[in-house]
VOPAGU-2260 file (C-alpha; in pm, 1 decimal, decimal comma):
REM VOPAGU-2260
SITE   aa  ch    i         X         Y         Z
SITE  MET   A    0    6447,8   24264,4   -6801,3
SITE  THR   A    1    6372,5   24580,9   -6998,8
SITE  GLU   A    2    6040,9   24744,1   -6978,3
SITE  ALA   A    3    5965,3   24633,0   -7325,7
SITE  ALA   A    4    6035,5   24271,2   -7250,8
SITE  ALA   A    5    5821,4   24314,1   -6928,9
SITE  THR   A    6    5513,0   24271,3   -7153,5
SITE  ASP   A    7    5560,6   23885,6   -7133,5
SITE  ILE   A    8    5438,8   23902,4   -6774,9
SITE  ILE   A    9    5147,6   24151,1   -6827,7
SITE  PRO   A   10    4806,5   23989,2   -6807,3
SITE  THR   A   11    4557,9   24194,8   -7023,2
SITE  SER   A   12    4186,4   24152,2   -7134,0
SITE  THR   A   13    4014,8   24234,0   -7463,6
SITE  CYS   A   14    3783,5   24492,9   -7286,1
SITE  GLY   A   15    4086,1   24718,1   -7255,7
SITE  ILE   A   16    4167,4   24942,3   -6944,9
SITE  ILE   A   17    4219,5   25316,7   -6844,3
SITE  ASP   A   18    4516,0   25443,3   -6657,4
SITE  SER   A   19    4349,2   25717,0   -6464,1
SITE  HIS   A   20    4673,4   25874,1   -6352,2
SITE  ALA   A   21    5008,6   25868,6   -6554,4
SITE  HIS   A   22    5295,9   26107,7   -6567,5
SITE  VAL   A   23    5398,3   26071,0   -6915,7
SITE  VAL   A   24    5621,3   26388,0   -6964,5
SITE  LYS   A   25    5969,7   26443,5   -7105,0
SITE  GLU   A   26    6113,3   26489,2   -6744,5
SITE  PHE   A   27    6059,3   26112,2   -6650,6
SITE  PHE   A   28    6066,6   25935,2   -7009,9
SITE  ALA   A   29    6281,5   26174,1   -7220,8
SITE  GLU   A   30    6328,5   26050,6   -7580,6
SITE  GLU   A   31    6142,4   25718,1   -7481,1
SITE  GLN   A   32    5809,2   25884,4   -7439,7
SITE  GLU   A   33    5665,2   25801,3   -7738,5
SITE  ASP   A   34    5765,8   25438,9   -7709,3
SITE  VAL   A   35    5626,7   25408,2   -7384,1
SITE  ILE   A   36    5287,8   25552,8   -7511,1
SITE  ALA   A   37    5284,5   25325,5   -7800,3
SITE  ARG   A   38    5355,3   25000,7   -7613,8
SITE  ALA   A   39    5062,9   25095,6   -7366,3
SITE  PHE   A   40    4801,2   25137,6   -7657,2
SITE  ALA   A   41    4932,7   24854,7   -7819,6
SITE  ASN   A   42    4855,6   24623,3   -7502,7
SITE  GLY   A   43    4492,3   24733,7   -7427,8
SITE  ILE   A   44    4549,6   25070,4   -7270,7
SITE  LYS   A   45    4241,3   25251,7   -7404,8
SITE  HIS   A   46    4299,0   25586,0   -7252,3
SITE  MET   A   47    4542,5   25769,8   -6993,3
SITE  VAL   A   48    4473,1   26081,9   -6758,5
SITE  ASN   A   49    4797,8   26285,4   -6752,6
SITE  PRO   A   50    4800,6   26530,6   -6443,8
SITE  GLY   A   51    5029,3   26832,7   -6422,3
SITE  VAL   A   52    5202,1   26866,9   -6085,5
SITE  VAL   A   53    5284,8   27246,4   -6138,2
SITE  VAL   A   54    5076,9   27496,6   -6317,5
SITE  GLY   A   55    5372,8   27550,9   -6532,6
SITE  ASP   A   56    5345,2   27226,2   -6692,2
SITE  LEU   A   57    5056,6   27339,4   -6917,4
SITE  ASP   A   58    5240,1   27361,2   -7245,9
SITE  GLU   A   59    5384,1   27017,6   -7258,0
SITE  LEU   A   60    5070,2   26869,5   -7154,4
SITE  LEU   A   61    4880,6   27032,6   -7424,6
SITE  ALA   A   62    5141,6   26927,6   -7668,7
SITE  ILE   A   63    5089,3   26563,1   -7556,6
SITE  LYS   A   64    4714,5   26581,2   -7565,3
SITE  ASN   A   65    4721,2   26738,4   -7908,6
SITE  LYS   A   66    4928,8   26464,7   -8036,8
SITE  HIS   A   67    4734,6   26183,1   -7882,6
SITE  GLU   A   68    4367,5   26152,8   -7892,5
SITE  HIS   A   69    4345,1   25907,4   -7613,7
SITE  ILE   A   70    4540,4   26106,6   -7373,4
SITE  SER   A   71    4334,2   26368,2   -7143,9
SITE  ILE   A   72    4518,5   26605,0   -6913,6
SITE  ALA   A   73    4448,3   26767,7   -6586,2
SITE  LEU   A   74    4645,8   27042,9   -6424,7
SITE  GLY   A   75    4703,0   27154,1   -6048,4
SITE  GLN   A   76    5008,3   27216,8   -5811,4
SITE  HIS   A   77    5098,5   26949,5   -5622,9
SITE  PRO   A   78    5143,0   26986,3   -5237,6
SITE  HIS   A   79    5517,4   26970,1   -5261,7
SITE  GLU   A   80    5514,2   27273,8   -5477,4
SITE  ALA   A   81    5252,0   27454,0   -5268,5
SITE  LYS   A   82    5474,0   27717,2   -5144,7
SITE  HIS   A   83    5510,3   27845,7   -5502,1
SITE  PHE   A   84    5127,5   27868,5   -5567,3
SITE  SER   A   85    5042,5   28227,8   -5624,1
SITE  ALA   A   86    4759,6   28456,6   -5721,7
SITE  GLU   A   87    4913,2   28458,7   -6091,0
SITE  LEU   A   88    4951,6   28066,2   -6089,4
SITE  SER   A   89    4570,8   28053,0   -5978,0
SITE  ASP   A   90    4487,4   28271,6   -6268,4
SITE  LYS   A   91    4666,4   28085,1   -6496,7
SITE  LEU   A   92    4524,9   27755,5   -6381,1
SITE  ILE   A   93    4162,4   27919,7   -6410,7
SITE  GLU   A   94    4238,0   28020,5   -6771,5
SITE  ALA   A   95    4338,8   27664,9   -6863,6
SITE  VAL   A   96    4021,2   27528,7   -6688,0
SITE  GLN   A   97    3809,6   27775,8   -6899,2
SITE  SER   A   98    3960,1   27672,4   -7198,0
SITE  GLY   A   99    3779,7   27331,6   -7173,1
SITE  ARG   A  100    4109,8   27153,8   -7245,5
SITE  LEU   A  101    4133,7   27007,1   -6869,0
SITE  VAL   A  102    3931,1   26701,4   -6756,5
SITE  ALA   A  103    4024,1   26804,7   -6386,3
SITE  VAL   A  104    4191,5   27001,1   -6158,2
SITE  GLY   A  105    4502,5   26858,1   -6003,5
SITE  GLU   A  106    4690,8   26687,2   -5904,0
SITE  CYS   A  107    4662,4   26877,7   -5575,7
SITE  GLY   A  108    4616,6   26827,0   -5207,0
SITE  LEU   A  109    4813,1   26771,4   -4892,4
SITE  ASP   A  110    5126,1   26581,3   -4791,2
SITE  PHE   A  111    5227,4   26602,2   -4444,4
SITE  HIS   A  112    5456,0   26299,8   -4469,9
SITE  TYR   A  113    5732,9   26481,3   -4650,1
SITE  ASN   A  114    5610,9   26836,5   -4569,5
SITE  ASN   A  115    5824,5   26956,1   -4876,3
SITE  SER   A  116    5614,9   27258,2   -4866,4
SITE  ASP   A  117    5507,1   27399,9   -4511,3
SITE  ARG   A  118    5168,4   27297,2   -4408,3
SITE  GLN   A  119    4999,4   27655,6   -4413,4
SITE  SER   A  120    5110,7   27699,0   -4787,4
SITE  GLN   A  121    4964,1   27354,0   -4845,3
SITE  LEU   A  122    4644,0   27430,7   -4685,7
SITE  ARG   A  123    4594,7   27749,8   -4891,9
SITE  ALA   A  124    4686,6   27597,8   -5224,7
SITE  PHE   A  125    4447,7   27306,1   -5164,9
SITE  GLU   A  126    4177,5   27512,7   -5069,0
SITE  GLU   A  127    4195,4   27756,4   -5370,7
SITE  GLN   A  128    4194,7   27482,7   -5618,1
SITE  ILE   A  129    3903,2   27325,7   -5443,9
SITE  LYS   A  130    3730,3   27635,0   -5503,1
SITE  ILE   A  131    3834,3   27651,7   -5844,3
SITE  ALA   A  132    3700,2   27309,5   -5914,6
SITE  ARG   A  133    3373,9   27381,0   -5774,1
SITE  ARG   A  134    3339,0   27724,1   -5959,9
SITE  PHE   A  135    3385,4   27546,9   -6286,6
SITE  SER   A  136    3233,7   27211,1   -6209,9
SITE  LYS   A  137    3539,7   27017,6   -6255,2
SITE  PRO   A  138    3640,4   26704,2   -6055,4
SITE  ILE   A  139    3974,2   26741,2   -5848,2
SITE  ILE   A  140    4236,6   26483,2   -5840,8
SITE  VAL   A  141    4354,4   26485,3   -5450,9
SITE  HIS   A  142    4700,8   26365,4   -5340,7
SITE  CYS   A  143    4669,7   26305,6   -4981,7
SITE  ARG   A  144    4934,2   26138,8   -4751,3
SITE  ASP   A  145    4926,3   26143,6   -4379,7
SITE  ALA   A  146    4668,8   26451,4   -4381,8
SITE  TRP   A  147    4306,2   26272,3   -4408,4
SITE  ASP   A  148    4150,9   26482,8   -4162,5
SITE  ASP   A  149    4265,0   26825,4   -4283,9
SITE  ALA   A  150    4187,6   26699,9   -4642,7
SITE  PHE   A  151    3837,5   26594,7   -4568,4
SITE  SER   A  152    3753,5   26917,7   -4365,1
SITE  LEU   A  153    3884,5   27135,6   -4632,2
SITE  LEU   A  154    3690,7   26922,4   -4919,4
SITE  GLU   A  155    3359,2   26978,9   -4706,3
SITE  LYS   A  156    3427,1   27330,0   -4631,2
SITE  ALA   A  157    3545,8   27457,8   -4968,3
SITE  GLY   A  158    3388,0   27186,8   -5195,3
SITE  GLY   A  159    3041,2   27242,1   -5026,1
SITE  GLY   A  160    2916,4   26911,4   -5144,8
SITE  GLU   A  161    2939,9   27035,8   -5485,5
SITE  VAL   A  162    3283,4   26897,3   -5575,1
SITE  SER   A  163    3343,4   26540,8   -5725,1
SITE  GLY   A  164    3714,8   26388,8   -5754,6
SITE  VAL   A  165    3939,0   26098,6   -5654,5
SITE  PHE   A  166    4163,8   26021,8   -5387,0
SITE  HIS   A  167    4447,4   25891,0   -5637,1
SITE  CYS   A  168    4732,4   25666,7   -5519,7
SITE  PHE   A  169    4539,9   25550,4   -5214,4
SITE  THR   A  170    4752,5   25505,3   -4924,4
SITE  GLY   A  171    4484,7   25475,5   -4658,9
SITE  GLY   A  172    4316,6   25192,7   -4492,2
SITE  PRO   A  173    3940,6   25089,0   -4445,8
SITE  ASP   A  174    3909,8   25357,2   -4164,7
SITE  VAL   A  175    3908,6   25643,2   -4389,4
SITE  LEU   A  176    3657,8   25500,9   -4645,1
SITE  PRO   A  177    3349,6   25605,7   -4479,5
SITE  SER   A  178    3458,5   25970,2   -4495,2
SITE  ILE   A  179    3551,3   25924,5   -4863,6
SITE  GLU   A  180    3208,1   25747,0   -4928,2
SITE  ARG   A  181    3015,7   26077,1   -4767,5
SITE  LEU   A  182    3209,4   26286,5   -5016,0
SITE  GLY   A  183    3105,9   26098,7   -5304,1
SITE  PHE   A  184    3472,4   26055,1   -5404,9
SITE  TYR   A  185    3648,4   25784,8   -5615,4
SITE  VAL   A  186    3932,4   25582,9   -5480,0
SITE  SER   A  187    4231,5   25499,3   -5718,4
SITE  PHE   A  188    4475,9   25212,4   -5656,8
SITE  SER   A  189    4830,2   25220,1   -5783,4
SITE  GLY   A  190    5093,2   24974,5   -5764,9
SITE  ILE   A  191    5108,0   25013,6   -5396,1
SITE  VAL   A  192    4827,8   24775,5   -5355,7
SITE  THR   A  193    5049,3   24495,5   -5505,6
SITE  PHE   A  194    5327,8   24554,8   -5233,8
SITE  LYS   A  195    5375,8   24282,8   -4977,9
SITE  ASN   A  196    5338,0   24488,6   -4669,7
SITE  ALA   A  197    5045,9   24702,7   -4804,0
SITE  LYS   A  198    4786,9   24519,4   -4593,1
SITE  GLU   A  199    4560,3   24824,6   -4484,4
SITE  ILE   A  200    4566,1   24922,7   -4845,7
SITE  GLN   A  201    4482,6   24586,5   -4942,5
SITE  ALA   A  202    4200,1   24566,1   -4698,2
SITE  ALA   A  203    4073,1   24879,2   -4848,3
SITE  ALA   A  204    4068,7   24767,4   -5176,0
SITE  SER   A  205    3832,0   24451,7   -5100,7
SITE  LEU   A  206    3606,2   24705,6   -4986,4
SITE  VAL   A  207    3558,9   25010,9   -5205,0
SITE  GLN   A  208    3237,4   25004,3   -5404,3
SITE  PRO   A  209    3255,8   24898,3   -5738,4
SITE  ASP   A  210    3121,8   25222,3   -5881,1
SITE  LYS   A  211    3384,7   25414,6   -5699,3
SITE  MET   A  212    3710,3   25224,6   -5789,7
SITE  LEU   A  213    3981,4   25329,2   -6034,5
SITE  VAL   A  214    4321,1   25192,9   -6107,8
SITE  GLU   A  215    4641,7   25395,8   -6190,5
SITE  THR   A  216    5016,9   25345,4   -6230,9
SITE  ASP   A  217    5117,5   25717,8   -6114,2
SITE  CYS   A  218    5418,4   25613,0   -6348,2
SITE  PRO   A  219    5708,3   25657,7   -6344,3
SITE  PHE   A  220    5693,3   25579,1   -5979,5
SITE  LEU   A  221    5545,8   25283,2   -5758,8
SITE  ALA   A  222    5614,1   25004,2   -6005,9
SITE  PRO   A  223    5393,0   24709,7   -5912,3
SITE  GLN   A  224    5568,1   24416,6   -5727,4
SITE  LYS   A  225    5604,0   24201,2   -6042,4
SITE  VAL   A  226    5826,9   24481,3   -6175,9
SITE  ARG   A  227    5964,0   24629,7   -5870,6
SITE  GLY   A  228    6275,4   24825,6   -5917,8
SITE  LYS   A  229    6184,5   24909,2   -6291,0
SITE  ARG   A  230    6070,3   25248,6   -6391,4
SITE  ASN   A  231    5665,7   25224,0   -6391,3
SITE  GLU   A  232    5469,8   25289,7   -6724,5
SITE  PRO   A  233    5111,2   25284,2   -6831,3
SITE  LEU   A  234    5123,4   24938,5   -6962,0
SITE  TYR   A  235    5173,2   24827,7   -6592,7
SITE  VAL   A  236    4841,7   24926,7   -6496,5
SITE  TRP   A  237    4719,6   24561,9   -6567,8
SITE  LEU   A  238    4929,5   24445,0   -6291,7
SITE  VAL   A  239    4751,8   24676,5   -6046,9
SITE  ALA   A  240    4409,4   24550,0   -6187,3
SITE  GLU   A  241    4545,0   24196,4   -6159,2
SITE  LYS   A  242    4586,0   24235,9   -5777,5
SITE  LEU   A  243    4255,8   24397,9   -5716,0
SITE  ALA   A  244    4070,4   24105,2   -5902,7
SITE  GLU   A  245    4261,1   23870,9   -5669,5
SITE  LEU   A  246    4175,0   24092,7   -5343,0
SITE  ARG   A  247    3810,1   24136,6   -5470,8
SITE  ASN   A  248    3771,4   23772,3   -5585,2
SITE  CYS   A  249    3665,6   23844,2   -5942,1
SITE  SER   A  250    3797,1   23847,2   -6282,2
SITE  LEU   A  251    4036,8   24080,9   -6461,1
SITE  ALA   A  252    3807,1   24189,2   -6711,8
SITE  GLU   A  253    3548,3   24292,8   -6435,2
SITE  ILE   A  254    3805,2   24501,8   -6279,9
SITE  ALA   A  255    3918,8   24662,4   -6603,7
SITE  GLU   A  256    3543,2   24722,2   -6706,5
SITE  ALA   A  257    3434,3   24866,0   -6387,9
SITE  ALA   A  258    3748,2   25085,8   -6357,4
SITE  SER   A  259    3734,6   25207,1   -6712,6
SITE  LYS   A  260    3359,4   25288,1   -6682,5
SITE  ASN   A  261    3428,9   25495,1   -6368,1
SITE  ALA   A  262    3722,7   25681,7   -6530,0
SITE  ARG   A  263    3494,4   25773,8   -6800,0
SITE  ALA   A  264    3212,7   25896,9   -6555,9
SITE  LEU   A  265    3440,6   26101,4   -6333,4
SITE  PHE   A  266    3640,5   26268,4   -6609,2
SITE  GLY   A  267    3383,4   26291,7   -6885,2
SITE  LEU   A  268    3588,1   26081,2   -7136,7
SITE  ALA   A  269    3436,0   25992,5   -7451,8
């Protein structure tokens, strides 16, 4: 089954939906990039947020934003790349935020599962990006894996209760939700929530407050169960919403409407 043919198994709703985290860049989609974007917009994706994972991504992100009215961009230094974060990159990030072209700082955070950057580098880079988000009143997009306590501590200390944001591609369980709620952060679910063995994530999905829930693909990674093994793309955010509707015992339209309203509120989307 090709990505295009997969539209036959995608449930949609006339209300539309927002993919709050999609990496629709040439690195992953090459010459198919425009086809993938067009396919999403043709099937009810009303908006996408396209975050950079290294500060050097800015030029490509701006080119995409300038071409597509309904793609917004964010910029940060992913924890995998934290070892390369520097004062120079911090200044470039600040300049990009000051330009008014970003809806958020990130993707940034902590990943103590892979430790592609050493932990001290991750902690320093994350703290600096939290401070930038706070200084300029921007939400922050947080990647957190196996580092919940450190992430909460840094957000409380460096954020000072003045930073909003989202734990994207949520991989936790119900036990971390109270800390997220105290921060006032959103929780975004990806295709992982559809996986058969994702019981803790599914349990959390049924508990997140409806006004703090987002949906995303994190494409090209983590394709939902129905298209597992395929390259993920923004269109498949409908399959995430479908699973959430099942877990929360409500309609697909209710999930799509709530998640879209929340994305617009968090990122200041029109």
